[in-house]
ZAMIMI-729655 format. One record per residue (C-alpha): chain; x, y, z; residue number from 1; residue in one letter. Coordinates in steps of 0.2 Angstrom, whole numbers. Layout:
R_fipa_x_y_z_gugu_nuvo
R_A_X_Y_Z_NUM_a;
...
This chain:
R_fipa_x_y_z_gugu_nuvo
R_A_258_-297_-399_1_m;
R_A_250_-293_-383_2_y;
R_A_235_-280_-386_3_p;
R_A_232_-263_-381_4_q;
R_A_221_-264_-364_5_v;
R_A_207_-251_-362_6_e;
R_A_194_-248_-352_7_l;
R_A_175_-251_-360_8_h;
R_A_165_-238_-354_9_i;
R_A_147_-234_-361_10_a;
R_A_150_-243_-378_11_g;
R_A_168_-236_-381_12_k;
R_A_186_-242_-378_13_w;
R_A_197_-230_-371_14_r;
R_A_210_-224_-359_15_g;
R_A_207_-218_-341_16_a;
R_A_202_-199_-339_17_a;
R_A_218_-195_-329_18_s;
R_A_229_-202_-342_19_g;
R_A_236_-215_-328_20_e;
R_A_243_-231_-331_21_t;
R_A_253_-245_-323_22_m;
R_A_262_-260_-330_23_d;
R_A_256_-276_-337_24_i;
R_A_269_-288_-332_25_i;
R_A_273_-306_-341_26_n;
R_A_277_-318_-325_27_p;
R_A_288_-329_-336_28_a;
R_A_300_-316_-339_29_t;
R_A_297_-301_-327_30_g;
R_A_296_-289_-340_31_d;
R_A_283_-276_-344_32_a;
R_A_272_-280_-358_33_i;
R_A_259_-267_-359_34_g;
R_A_251_-254_-349_35_a;
R_A_235_-254_-340_36_l;
R_A_223_-240_-339_37_p;
R_A_218_-233_-320_38_v;
R_A_201_-229_-318_39_a;
R_A_197_-213_-309_40_t;
R_A_179_-208_-298_41_i;
R_A_176_-201_-316_42_a;
R_A_176_-215_-325_43_d;
R_A_167_-225_-312_44_l;
R_A_152_-213_-312_45_d;
R_A_152_-214_-332_46_e;
R_A_152_-233_-331_47_a;
R_A_138_-232_-317_48_l;
R_A_126_-220_-328_49_e;
R_A_131_-232_-343_50_a;
R_A_124_-246_-332_51_a;
R_A_108_-238_-327_52_g;
R_A_105_-235_-345_53_k;
R_A_110_-251_-351_54_g;
R_A_99_-260_-339_55_f;
R_A_83_-250_-344_56_a;
R_A_87_-256_-362_57_t;
R_A_93_-274_-359_58_w;
R_A_79_-279_-347_59_r;
R_A_67_-274_-362_60_a;
R_A_75_-286_-374_61_i;
R_A_66_-301_-373_62_g;
R_A_75_-318_-366_63_a;
R_A_74_-327_-383_64_f;
R_A_84_-313_-391_65_d;
R_A_96_-312_-376_66_r;
R_A_98_-331_-379_67_y;
R_A_103_-329_-398_68_k;
R_A_116_-314_-393_69_i;
R_A_124_-324_-380_70_m;
R_A_125_-339_-391_71_r;
R_A_134_-328_-403_72_k;
R_A_145_-322_-390_73_a;
R_A_150_-340_-387_74_a;
R_A_154_-345_-404_75_e;
R_A_164_-329_-406_76_l;
R_A_175_-335_-391_77_l;
R_A_177_-352_-399_78_r;
R_A_184_-343_-416_79_e;
R_A_196_-333_-406_80_r;
R_A_202_-346_-393_81_a;
R_A_219_-349_-399_82_e;
R_A_222_-329_-400_83_t;
R_A_215_-326_-383_84_i;
R_A_223_-341_-375_85_a;
R_A_240_-334_-381_86_a;
R_A_237_-318_-373_87_i;
R_A_231_-326_-356_88_m;
R_A_247_-336_-357_89_t;
R_A_258_-321_-360_90_t;
R_A_250_-312_-345_91_e;
R_A_246_-324_-333_92_q;
R_A_259_-338_-336_93_g;
R_A_248_-355_-337_94_k;
R_A_251_-367_-350_95_p;
R_A_244_-364_-367_96_l;
R_A_234_-379_-366_97_a;
R_A_226_-374_-350_98_e;
R_A_222_-356_-357_99_a;
R_A_215_-364_-373_100_l;
R_A_203_-375_-360_101_m;
R_A_199_-360_-350_102_e;
R_A_194_-350_-366_103_t;
R_A_183_-365_-373_104_r;
R_A_176_-368_-357_105_g;
R_A_170_-351_-354_106_a;
R_A_159_-353_-372_107_a;
R_A_151_-367_-364_108_d;
R_A_147_-357_-350_109_t;
R_A_139_-343_-360_110_i;
R_A_130_-357_-370_111_d;
R_A_122_-363_-353_112_w;
R_A_117_-347_-346_113_f;
R_A_110_-342_-364_114_a;
R_A_99_-356_-363_115_e;
R_A_94_-352_-344_116_e;
R_A_88_-335_-350_117_a;
R_A_74_-344_-358_118_r;
R_A_69_-354_-343_119_r;
R_A_69_-341_-329_120_a;
R_A_52_-348_-326_121_y;
R_A_39_-340_-314_122_g;
R_A_24_-349_-307_123_r;
R_A_5_-350_-303_124_i;
R_A_1_-353_-286_125_v;
R_A_-16_-360_-282_126_p;
R_A_-28_-349_-274_127_a;
R_A_-40_-352_-259_128_r;
R_A_-54_-341_-268_129_a;
R_A_-60_-345_-286_130_s;
R_A_-59_-328_-293_131_d;
R_A_-41_-324_-287_132_v;
R_A_-25_-327_-298_133_m;
R_A_-8_-329_-290_134_q;
R_A_8_-327_-299_135_m;
R_A_24_-328_-295_136_v;
R_A_37_-318_-308_137_i;
R_A_55_-318_-309_138_k;
R_A_62_-300_-315_139_e;
R_A_81_-295_-317_140_p;
R_A_88_-287_-300_141_v;
R_A_97_-272_-308_142_g;
R_A_115_-266_-312_143_p;
R_A_128_-277_-306_144_v;
R_A_145_-274_-300_145_a;
R_A_156_-289_-303_146_a;
R_A_174_-291_-295_147_f;
R_A_185_-306_-303_148_t;
R_A_204_-313_-299_149_p;
R_A_217_-315_-309_150_w;
R_A_221_-334_-309_151_n;
R_A_206_-338_-322_152_f;
R_A_204_-321_-331_153_p;
R_A_190_-327_-342_154_i;
R_A_183_-341_-332_155_n;
R_A_179_-331_-317_156_q;
R_A_173_-316_-326_157_a;
R_A_162_-326_-337_158_v;
R_A_151_-334_-323_159_r;
R_A_147_-317_-317_160_k;
R_A_144_-308_-334_161_v;
R_A_134_-322_-341_162_s;
R_A_122_-324_-327_163_g;
R_A_119_-306_-326_164_a;
R_A_115_-304_-345_165_l;
R_A_105_-320_-345_166_a;
R_A_93_-313_-330_167_a;
R_A_93_-296_-340_168_g;
R_A_105_-285_-329_169_c;
R_A_118_-274_-334_170_s;
R_A_136_-275_-327_171_v;
R_A_149_-265_-321_172_v;
R_A_165_-277_-322_173_l;
R_A_181_-275_-310_174_k;
R_A_192_-286_-321_175_g;
R_A_209_-292_-315_176_p;
R_A_224_-279_-314_177_e;
R_A_238_-292_-317_178_d;
R_A_228_-301_-330_179_t;
R_A_217_-289_-340_180_p;
R_A_220_-293_-359_181_g;
R_A_211_-310_-359_182_s;
R_A_197_-303_-349_183_c;
R_A_195_-288_-362_184_a;
R_A_195_-301_-377_185_e;
R_A_179_-308_-367_186_l;
R_A_170_-291_-367_187_i;
R_A_174_-289_-386_188_k;
R_A_166_-306_-390_189_a;
R_A_150_-301_-382_190_f;
R_A_150_-283_-388_191_n;
R_A_154_-290_-406_192_d;
R_A_139_-303_-404_193_a;
R_A_127_-287_-402_194_g;
R_A_126_-284_-383_195_v;
R_A_121_-265_-383_196_p;
R_A_131_-250_-378_197_d;
R_A_130_-245_-359_198_n;
R_A_124_-263_-355_199_v;
R_A_142_-271_-352_200_l;
R_A_155_-259_-345_201_n;
R_A_174_-265_-340_202_l;
R_A_185_-255_-328_203_v;
R_A_202_-258_-320_204_f;
R_A_212_-248_-307_205_g;
R_A_215_-248_-288_206_n;
R_A_204_-263_-283_207_p;
R_A_199_-254_-264_208_a;
R_A_194_-238_-271_209_q;
R_A_183_-246_-285_210_i;
R_A_175_-258_-273_211_s;
R_A_172_-244_-260_212_e;
R_A_164_-233_-273_213_y;
R_A_154_-245_-282_214_l;
R_A_146_-256_-269_215_i;
R_A_137_-242_-260_216_p;
R_A_132_-233_-276_217_h;
R_A_114_-234_-278_218_p;
R_A_115_-239_-296_219_v;
R_A_121_-254_-291_220_i;
R_A_109_-267_-285_221_r;
R_A_119_-284_-284_222_k;
R_A_137_-288_-279_223_i;
R_A_147_-303_-287_224_s;
R_A_165_-307_-279_225_f;
R_A_178_-319_-280_226_t;
R_A_194_-318_-270_227_g;
R_A_201_-321_-253_228_s;
R_A_191_-323_-238_229_t;
R_A_198_-307_-229_230_a;
R_A_193_-296_-243_231_i;
R_A_175_-306_-247_232_g;
R_A_171_-302_-228_233_k;
R_A_175_-284_-229_234_q;
R_A_165_-282_-246_235_l;
R_A_150_-292_-240_236_a;
R_A_150_-281_-223_237_a;
R_A_150_-265_-235_238_l;
R_A_136_-271_-246_239_a;
R_A_125_-276_-231_240_g;
R_A_127_-259_-224_241_a;
R_A_118_-254_-241_242_h;
R_A_106_-269_-243_243_m;
R_A_115_-275_-258_244_k;
R_A_112_-294_-264_245_r;
R_A_128_-303_-263_246_v;
R_A_137_-318_-271_247_t;
R_A_154_-323_-264_248_m;
R_A_165_-335_-269_249_e;
R_A_180_-334_-258_250_l;
R_A_195_-345_-253_251_g;
R_A_197_-364_-248_252_g;
R_A_209_-376_-241_253_h;
R_A_202_-392_-250_254_a;
R_A_206_-408_-240_255_p;
R_A_209_-422_-252_256_s;
R_A_207_-439_-243_257_i;
R_A_214_-455_-248_258_v;
R_A_206_-471_-240_259_f;
R_A_214_-487_-237_260_k;
R_A_203_-496_-252_261_d;
R_A_207_-480_-264_262_a;
R_A_211_-483_-283_263_n;
R_A_229_-477_-278_264_l;
R_A_235_-476_-297_265_e;
R_A_219_-465_-301_266_k;
R_A_220_-455_-285_267_a;
R_A_239_-451_-289_268_l;
R_A_235_-445_-306_269_k;
R_A_220_-435_-303_270_v;
R_A_226_-426_-288_271_l;
R_A_243_-422_-293_272_s;
R_A_236_-415_-310_273_a;
R_A_223_-403_-301_274_n;
R_A_238_-399_-288_275_k;
R_A_249_-391_-300_276_y;
R_A_236_-384_-312_277_r;
R_A_240_-367_-315_278_n;
R_A_253_-368_-303_279_a;
R_A_242_-373_-289_280_g;
R_A_232_-355_-291_281_q;
R_A_216_-362_-290_282_v;
R_A_204_-359_-276_283_c;
R_A_197_-377_-278_284_v;
R_A_215_-385_-278_285_s;
R_A_218_-401_-268_286_p;
R_A_228_-393_-253_287_t;
R_A_228_-405_-238_288_r;
R_A_232_-422_-244_289_f;
R_A_226_-434_-229_290_l;
R_A_231_-453_-234_291_v;
R_A_227_-468_-224_292_h;
R_A_244_-475_-215_293_e;
R_A_243_-491_-224_294_s;
R_A_246_-482_-242_295_v;
R_A_255_-466_-235_296_f;
R_A_273_-472_-240_297_d;
R_A_268_-478_-258_298_k;
R_A_256_-463_-261_299_f;
R_A_271_-450_-254_300_v;
R_A_284_-458_-265_301_d;
R_A_275_-458_-282_302_e;
R_A_267_-440_-277_303_f;
R_A_286_-434_-276_304_v;
R_A_292_-443_-290_305_t;
R_A_278_-434_-302_306_i;
R_A_283_-417_-293_307_s;
R_A_300_-419_-298_308_k;
R_A_297_-424_-316_309_n;
R_A_286_-409_-320_310_l;
R_A_292_-397_-333_311_n;
R_A_292_-380_-325_312_v;
R_A_292_-367_-340_313_g;
R_A_286_-354_-349_314_d;
R_A_269_-358_-354_315_g;
R_A_270_-354_-372_316_h;
R_A_282_-370_-373_317_d;
R_A_273_-385_-378_318_p;
R_A_284_-396_-366_319_k;
R_A_279_-386_-351_320_t;
R_A_268_-394_-339_321_s;
R_A_267_-380_-326_322_m;
R_A_271_-361_-329_323_g;
R_A_275_-347_-317_324_p;
R_A_267_-340_-303_325_l;
R_A_258_-325_-309_326_a;
R_A_267_-312_-300_327_h;
R_A_281_-309_-287_328_s;
R_A_269_-308_-273_329_r;
R_A_266_-327_-275_330_r;
R_A_283_-330_-274_331_i;
R_A_286_-320_-258_332_d;
R_A_270_-331_-251_333_a;
R_A_278_-349_-256_334_m;
R_A_295_-344_-248_335_e;
R_A_286_-339_-232_336_s;
R_A_276_-355_-231_337_f;
R_A_291_-365_-234_338_v;
R_A_303_-355_-221_339_a;
R_A_288_-358_-208_340_d;
R_A_285_-377_-212_341_a;
R_A_304_-380_-210_342_e;
R_A_306_-370_-195_343_a;
R_A_293_-380_-188_344_k;
R_A_299_-396_-190_345_g;
R_A_291_-403_-207_346_a;
R_A_298_-414_-218_347_e;
R_A_302_-407_-235_348_l;
R_A_301_-421_-248_349_r;
R_A_305_-411_-263_350_t;
R_A_306_-392_-269_351_g;
R_A_304_-379_-259_352_g;
R_A_313_-365_-268_353_k;
R_A_312_-352_-282_354_r;
R_A_319_-357_-300_355_i;
R_A_331_-345_-306_356_g;
R_A_329_-327_-305_357_n;
R_A_320_-321_-320_358_r;
R_A_301_-323_-320_359_g;
R_A_292_-330_-306_360_y;
R_A_294_-350_-307_361_f;
R_A_294_-361_-291_362_f;
R_A_298_-378_-289_363_e;
R_A_282_-391_-287_364_p;
R_A_284_-394_-268_365_t;
R_A_280_-407_-256_366_v;
R_A_280_-407_-237_367_f;
R_A_275_-422_-223_368_t;
R_A_274_-423_-205_369_n;
R_A_268_-405_-204_370_l;
R_A_264_-400_-187_371_p;
R_A_247_-394_-185_372_m;
R_A_251_-375_-181_373_d;
R_A_260_-374_-197_374_s;
R_A_254_-361_-208_375_r;
R_A_252_-373_-224_376_i;
R_A_240_-383_-213_377_m;
R_A_229_-368_-209_378_n;
R_A_231_-355_-223_379_e;
R_A_227_-359_-241_380_e;
R_A_244_-360_-250_381_p;
R_A_237_-355_-267_382_f;
R_A_253_-360_-275_383_g;
R_A_262_-377_-280_384_p;
R_A_264_-384_-262_385_i;
R_A_256_-401_-257_386_a;
R_A_254_-404_-238_387_a;
R_A_252_-423_-237_388_i;
R_A_247_-431_-219_389_q;
R_A_245_-447_-213_390_k;
R_A_229_-454_-203_391_f;
R_A_225_-471_-195_392_s;
R_A_207_-469_-192_393_d;
R_A_192_-463_-204_394_d;
R_A_185_-452_-189_395_e;
R_A_202_-444_-189_396_e;
R_A_201_-438_-207_397_a;
R_A_183_-432_-206_398_f;
R_A_188_-422_-191_399_a;
R_A_202_-413_-201_400_e;
R_A_193_-411_-217_401_a;
R_A_181_-401_-206_402_n;
R_A_192_-392_-194_403_r;
R_A_196_-376_-204_404_l;
R_A_182_-363_-205_405_p;
R_A_184_-366_-225_406_y;
R_A_171_-375_-235_407_g;
R_A_173_-374_-254_408_l;
R_A_180_-390_-261_409_a;
R_A_184_-407_-254_410_a;
R_A_190_-424_-263_411_y;
R_A_190_-441_-258_412_a;
R_A_195_-458_-266_413_y;
R_A_187_-473_-260_414_t;
R_A_180_-490_-265_415_e;
R_A_168_-491_-251_416_s;
R_A_150_-485_-255_417_g;
R_A_146_-485_-237_418_t;
R_A_161_-471_-235_419_t;
R_A_156_-462_-250_420_a;
R_A_140_-459_-242_421_r;
R_A_146_-453_-227_422_a;
R_A_159_-441_-235_423_l;
R_A_142_-434_-244_424_a;
R_A_135_-432_-228_425_e;
R_A_148_-427_-216_426_r;
R_A_160_-416_-225_427_v;
R_A_156_-397_-224_428_e;
R_A_159_-391_-241_429_s;
R_A_150_-383_-254_430_g;
R_A_157_-397_-266_431_m;
R_A_164_-413_-264_432_i;
R_A_171_-425_-278_433_s;
R_A_173_-443_-275_434_i;
R_A_185_-455_-286_435_n;
R_A_187_-441_-300_436_h;
R_A_188_-421_-302_437_h;
R_A_170_-417_-307_438_g;
R_A_168_-399_-301_439_i;
R_A_166_-382_-310_440_a;
R_A_155_-388_-325_441_l;
R_A_143_-373_-330_442_p;
R_A_128_-385_-326_443_e;
R_A_132_-389_-308_444_t;
R_A_133_-378_-294_445_p;
R_A_149_-369_-288_446_f;
R_A_151_-362_-273_447_g;
R_A_157_-365_-253_448_g;
R_A_150_-363_-237_449_v;
R_A_158_-357_-220_450_k;
R_A_171_-344_-223_451_d;
R_A_173_-350_-242_452_s;
R_A_157_-338_-246_453_g;
R_A_139_-341_-251_454_y;
R_A_128_-343_-267_455_g;
R_A_132_-352_-282_456_s;
R_A_140_-347_-299_457_e;
R_A_135_-363_-308_458_g;
R_A_120_-373_-312_459_g;
R_A_101_-367_-313_460_l;
R_A_105_-359_-294_461_e;
R_A_116_-346_-302_462_a;
R_A_104_-337_-312_463_i;
R_A_93_-336_-296_464_e;
R_A_105_-323_-289_465_a;
R_A_102_-310_-302_466_y;
R_A_84_-313_-301_467_l;
R_A_70_-305_-290_468_n;
R_A_55_-313_-285_469_t;
R_A_38_-303_-286_470_k;
R_A_22_-311_-281_471_f;
R_A_6_-303_-291_472_v;
R_A_-12_-307_-284_473_t;
R_A_-27_-300_-292_474_k;
R_A_-45_-303_-291_475_s;
R_A_-61_-301_-301_476_g;
R_A_-52_-298_-318_477_l;
């Protein structure tokens, strides 16, 4: 059963003030499964007022007590994981096993940030004079406006909410309109764990209207956004005009380099699994496969075989290995990428078409021999399309890896320590994983460089974004 989705403002679950709603669609069928309340300016004003009051309340609660409440929220999320995962699969499409992994992983993220709440240390700076004390104090930045996408309805929200709560901040969360039910369940877990009324507010509606209202508002002191580079640049500019601190986790186009000495079996297994995870709708999905000419044919043949044998279907079916795309807009995008690549002479090795006319299923798709001006070589596909290119010289691979303005994630497979060191030094990316897929853990930094954004949503760096540094010096006391 899909839940009734409501706004959460000032400790109450309710509809929008105007009564306006929009349909929530099951991507496996294309049918409406519920209605989403569309927040008005009046709703946003109430959420902002609540966040201001909530900040005063929450920052006064000690770090140890915040830790206990957050740990309880994590346990509630684990207890409810199967129910929440079923909601996520219904509204987003990903296989149930992936939805369960996301939900349980979110509990681990809450645990991590709960512990960080107890470790937001200041420091004593040795003074030049004997009667002077110099202290550095960490304080919560203030109410946070957080904007999260539909591809990971819980994973993206939990990083922002947990970081803010651990630091002592209140939150107005603009959740994903396409996948609101599972995100709402995350907020319920925090509320049921004892987060006070007013501290955590959830709204849905017109994304442009909400961001344009929340970001400049004087109550809001910090912005966190996950989404496309184009929208991220607009929001960062708006935040900059009002001197608001910003974390931006934006798009990528991850190069995945397979060198001639790679363990090919491992590379195929890990890269294909992560290419088609969540139907490729992952910001750190491997997208541009750069394969040495000596192993190119074998890699392509086996990657095509893996792609052809994937079971595409409803995420609730245990046999399904790849679910539908999240909405019809992604179908249109995939068809546009395919048409462009074929028109420019790329070789379609498998896939390339929508599956059926019910729901938003698309074939796992592999292209080779793509011209460099094809869209797929320059724009993030955000779907189940793999672009596999041949290289003959390592310098050629490094140049292609760094050619685009993106720098979120990168992957490589090699048995050479020298090559691994060169990768770590030369690839322009916020994250690089060599010989395995080891990014996006709660305890490790998560973020990009160049047009992929700035700031981190993981590791000890993540909580720093929600803290102000205050220097206090005193003499003669």
